[in-house]
C-alpha positions, 0 to 999 in steps of 0.5 A: 574498460568501462565504456566498452562494458557501457557501450555493450549493454546499451545494444543488448536489448535489440529493442526488446527490454527483457526488464521491462517486460518482466516488470510489465508480467509481474504488475500483471500478475499483482492486479490478478492478485488484487482482485482476490482482495474482493472479498464477499466470496464474488471471486469464488462465484465467478470461479465457479459460474463462468470462468469455468467456461474460461478455462481454455485460456489456460492454453495461452502462454500463463508465463507471461501473466498474461492469462491471470491479467485478463482473468482479472479483467474479466471478473470486472467486465463480467461484473459490469455486464451482468449489471448493466444487463439486471439494470435495463431489466429492471427499469420495466419491472419497476413500471409494470409491477402492482406494488409499485404502481400502488405506492406512486398511484398510478395504473399501466397494466400490459396484457399478461402483466404478471407474466412478463413480470415473470419472464424478465424476474427470470432472466434476472434472477438466474442471469444477474443473481448467479454469482451469489448464487454460486457463492452460496454453495461454496459458504455453505460448504465452508460451514460459513454462511456470510453475505452470500448465504444472506443475499441468495436466501432473500433473492431466493425467496423473493423469486419462488414466492413471487413466481408462486403468486403467478401461478395461483398462489394468493398474495403480491409479488415482490418480482421488484425487491429482487431485481433491485437487490441483484442491481445494488449487489452487482453494483456494489461489488463491481465498484469495490473491485475497480477500487481496489484496482486502482490501489494496484498503480502505487504497488506498480510504482513501488515495482518500478523502484527495484531493479528487475534485472542484473548485467551479467558479463560473459567475456567482452559483452555485457547481457541484461538477466532476470535476477532469477536467472542469477547463478552463483559464480557469474560475473555482474556488473553493478553500474554507479548508483544501481542496487547490488543485486546480490551477495557477492565478491569485488573481482574488479573496481571500487566504489563507496557503498551506502550500506546504511539500510542493511547496517544503520551506519549513516557513512558510505562505506569504500569498497575495493577488489576482494572486499564484499558487498551485500546485496540490497546496499546502493552502489556509488559513482564507482563501476564494480564486478562481482562475483556471486557468492549467494543468488536471490530467485525472491527478487523484489518483484516477486517478493513485492506479488507476495506482500500483496497476496498476504495484504489481501489475504489478511482479513480485518477484524472489522471485516470479519465483523461485517461477514458475522453480522451477515452471518446472524442477519441470515440465522435472525432472518430465519428465525424471525421468519418461521417465528412469523410464519408460525405465530401468524398461523397460530393467531389463526391468521390465512396461511398465505397472509402468514406467509406473505408477512414472513417472506416480507420479514425474510427479503427485508432482513438482506440489508442492501446497505449492509453488503456495501457498508464495509466493503465501500469503506476498505475499497476506498481506505486501500486506494486512498492510502496507496495513492497517499504513498501507504502501502497497507500489508495488514489491514488490520494493523492499519485500524489498529494503528489508532492506538499507537501511543509510542513511535520508535523511529530508526534514524538512517533513512527514515528521519535522515535521508540516508545519504551525505550532504552539505549542511554548512559552508562558512568562509574565514576570509572576506575575500571569497564569499561561500558561493566561492569557496564551494565553487572553488571545492567543486573544480577538485572534487568533480571527478571523486567518487568520495562521498564528501566529493559527491556531497558537494557536487550534489549541492553545486547542481542544486544551485546551478553553479557552473563548475570551473576547470581544475589545471595540475590536479593532484592527489595529496595522500590521505590528506585531500586534493590540489588544483590551479582553479582560474589561476589560484592555487586551491587545496580541499583537505583534512583537518589532519592536514591542517595540524601538519601544516601548522594551521589553526583550525578555527573555533566554530569549525566543528558544531556538536553534530556529527559532522564531517568538516573538509577545509579550503585553502587559496594560495596557501591561505585558509579561505573556508570549510564545508561540513557533511553529514547525513541530512535530516528529512526536512519533513520529519520535524513537521511529522513529529509536531503531529505526533506529539500534538496527537499524545504520541511519543516520539522516541528514536533507536540508531546504529549510529554513534551517541553523537549523531544521534544527540544531535538529531535527537535535539534538532528534532525535540525528540523524547529520546533516544538509544544510540549504538543499538544492535539489532537484538537490542531494538526488540528488547526496546521494543518488548520493554515499552510494550511491557509498560503498556504502550502501544508501538509503532516502530519505523525503519528501513533496513535489516537490522530493523526487521526483528524489532519491525516483526515484535511491534504492534504495528510495524512500518517499513519505508519503501527506499530501504531493503526486501527483508524490512518490508518483509516484516512490516505491517505497512509499507511507507512508498515515499519514505516520508514520516510524514506520511506516518502522521497521514497513516494514523489519523486516517486509519482512525477515520477509517475505523469510525467510517466502518463503525458508522456504517455497521450502524446504519446498515444493521439500525435499519435492520432493527427497526424494519424486521419486527414491524415487517413481522408485524409487531405493531398489527394492534395499532393498525401499522404493519411494515409494507413491502413499499415502505421497506424498500423506501428505508432499504435504499435509504440505508444504502444510499446514506452508507455509500455517501458516507464511505465517499466521505473517507476520502476527505480525511487523508491530506492530498499531496 
């Protein structure tokens, strides 16, 4: 029957895999959602400008997610196009600007030079500057002036003042400043959007790890359907190794299910007809038919999209800081600008001179560098983190990770692999090597679904050992299995069988670890034994060394028993452990640590960890775990590798430092340039001219951009 079901499944797709369609649709939506990440209002700007002309796209089938996908692609393409057009027009503007010519020391004036400048700059202002102008209106409507207000104020003052000088006002034009400002801001926003899009690649990997579909049984056929379409009382087929897509009751078949991510208990559980199965648990080697009790309309794919949306909406404190900096710079620029105008007029200088000083101040006040300072760091850190297996849902928590003083780990599936593996093979008979004992045992276990059998076969496959064929196979009820292999009688049995047969169990058969031991008898004699346990991840020990080096205490809380917990704790050299802990007790442990003034990070993968993940200062979920754990965490480890947490903490520190450095560079330039442009050193004969201001501005921008790029070197590439 199982083969029959298999057969129908294989041919059901008819060349068109609905799961793949769904996954690609969801990936498109993820990419679309990622654009919300780009922060300084250019999404609003674009929505209110060019995208009004794209409304016809809603006539396509939005159900396929392509509208959103194209919409996002168009936004990036639109910024790119505006940047290139602006850049091409900026070159002649710079060449024929009298101020630039005077600064460099050459002269090249065309007939009607100022009108050509005016014409080119008008295109730059209205075409290149349009996203910023519409973004400005959006910020004003909300009563929250930010980066868009600052940029549009500078370019508008530059444009209208310069235009006035073309048509009769005495003074110099700032068309070159207008063009360079718009070009730099456009490229900054374009880079940021592209960088953030890069982070979506890792999200797509996470999406592909999860089932997008269930196999529904209809009579003799099996059809693949989306999880959203699953109804109560549907019968579904769960194949070996698959995740159970919904809660239900087994109607046919038996298997061992790994529920460690749900219960914290590492040993797989045997499930038979009429037993309940939990959505999210992993099926072993048996095929099951399950009657659905609770449907999960909110599939994992949708949850990932929700998570991404949350991640993009969660504004970090540093991000707010850059917006606040822009807001205050707007107020300061307006205040100093009008103050400068008033002071120069009171001192008796001509209105035209006072106006030029005021305009210079207001143009210089828009720091090109501030527009790139935080966005570049955010974009790079998000993309680099994702490439290194860290999906950041909450940027504030990511930046706060530098403060972590205690790391509380769940054991199963986090510090350990969460599956049964061979830990020791011992021979007690000189005639047989360890390899032979494993080989003979594998002959008997190759067709079994028992977790012990699965663990032994996995070990054999790792060593690429050929498994011999058994003859006269027989199960010894409740005690093990026996068969003839290569002319020898082989038994793989439990300690109970040895006791019944009065065979002495070797003294060193049981270590202090919580292992399950099976014994191998060859021709009635004890030849050796194989011990299995939930294996510790090889990366765990390395990660713990890094934490200790950084003065972070490492504790473990597990639902497993005292013996297992102690064995893992001793082996890894932890600072302490809590065993047989219930979900609500994990929360209490976190609260207790926090009440002692510790900054706690909790790492877990199961439903039993979710409350503690939410309570901790920083919640870290492992990507191989459950939806619920991922829902409540701030950061997700895509690869379930504890070493990624070490990377996270070190990279969080580096990111925070880079943001501070860039803010200092970006605003430091203004602190010096604005008073000089206003004329505070006029009595000494020095007034900061627009050209020198431009050089300082460019220098500041370049330093900030390079500094942000250096962040990539701060995380260990794998």
